[in-house]
N, C-alpha and C positions, 0 to 999 in steps of 0.2 A: 467714295464716302469720306469725306473730310471733316474732321472735328477739331475744334480748338481747345487748347488747354484751359482756357478761361472758363468753359462751360463745364469741364470735368471737375468734379468735386469727390472727395472721399466720403463725404457724409450724405450726398445726395442719393436719393432712391434709384435715379437713373443710371448711377455709376456702376461700371464693371466691377469695381473694387468692393463693393458693399458685401459685408459678411464673408469676405474671403480672408482667411487667416493663413498666413504662411508658417510652415513649420520651423520652429526654433532649432537652431544647431547648437549642440552641446559642445562647449570648448573645454578640455580638461586642464585645469589649472593645478599646480602643486600646492597641497594644502600645508601651510605652516601652522604647527602647533606651537604655543608659547613656550613649551619645555624645549623645543629644538632651537629656539633662539636664545635661550639661557646659557650663560658661559659660567661654569662653577669653578671655582678656584680651591683652595683648601677647604675641607669640610668643617669649619668652625660655625656652629649654629648659634653662636651668641654667648654673651658673657654669662657665666654661672653653670653652663653645660657640663654634666659630669664626665662627658668624654675629653674634656680638654685639660683636666687638672692633673697631669702627671709630669714629673721631671725627675732626673736621677740626681742622686746625692753626690756632690763633688768628692773626688778621690783625695784631695789635698795633697797632690804630689808637688815635687820641686825640691829646691835646695834649702835645707833647713838650717845648716851652720856654713857660713861663708869663709872665704880664705882668711888666714892670720886670726880666726876667733878660737878661743879654747873650747875644747869638747871633752866630755867625760868618757871613760870607758863604758862601752855599750850605747853610747849616745847616737841617734840617727843623724847622719849627715846629709843624705839625699834619698828621696823616695822618687822612683822613676819606673817607666815602663820600657823595658829593654836595657840593653847596655849602653846608654848615652855616655855614662861616665863609668869608668872601670875601676876596681879596687886596686889601691897602690900600697905603700908601705903603712902597716899598721892598721888596715881597713878590711873589714869582711863584707861579705855579700849574702844577703838572705835570698831565699827561693823566689821571692817577688822583685828582685834586682834591688832591694834596698841596700844602701850602703851604710854601714856603721862602724863606730871607731872600736877597735880592739884594746887600745891603751888610751890613756888620758893624755892629752897634748894639745897641739896647735894644728889646725886643718890647713893644708896646702894643696892648691889646684895646680897640676902641673902634666906635662906630656911625657910619657915613658914609651920609647919605641914607636913614636908616632901616634899613640893612643892618649886620649884624654883621661888622666887618672886623678884620683884624690888620694892623698896620703896624709897620715898623722904622725908628725914628729913630736918628740917630748918637748915639753914647754921650757924655755930657758928659766934659770932660777930666779926668783924674784929679788930685785935689787933691795938690799938693806938701806934704809935712809941714812943720808950723810950725817956724821957724828955731831956736826952743828945745826943740824936742820930742825925746824920747828916740831915735826913729827918725833924726832928722837928725844928732844927736850921734854915734849910733853909725857912720852913713855917713862922717862926717868922721873918725872915729877908725880904722875899719877899712874899707879900700877894697874894693869888690865884686870877686869872682872875675873876672867878665866884664871889668872895667876893667883888672884886672893882667895878664889874658890878652892883651888888646889892646895893652898897653904892651910886654909881652915880645915879642909878634910884631912890633911896630914896631921894637924894638931890634934883632932878629934881621934883619930886612929891611935895615936901615941898616948893620949891621956887615959882613955879607956882601956883597962887591961882584959 
């Protein structure tokens, strides 16, 4: 019993394949959901979100008065975290490691026993202007207001009994 492929058709009624359905095999494929493909970074949900608007206020630390500058007694020289700078001569230290001047004077940054220290030394006396200088001549010609005011107050005190 020989038959040729040319006479065999899937749609013909004489075919042995008519109405024959083969069972489908199920192949399991991993299901990928859109959420598993997403890679999230920081949770910034967009501009104007109420969760994004916080920041801490700066502490304003650092050197307030630099070397060779004048400082008044009680003036803050350095605000710091920990002892980056140590208190030297004429300088006190607060509980938050703030260094402040105990006396008025000039700030000096120096090393004492290998430690970085800040000291305050008395300011040198202010130099008087030279006798022939423009400033001295001006003071001779025009008396300062403070001196005039003191003279007027002294006259009023002596005039009224």
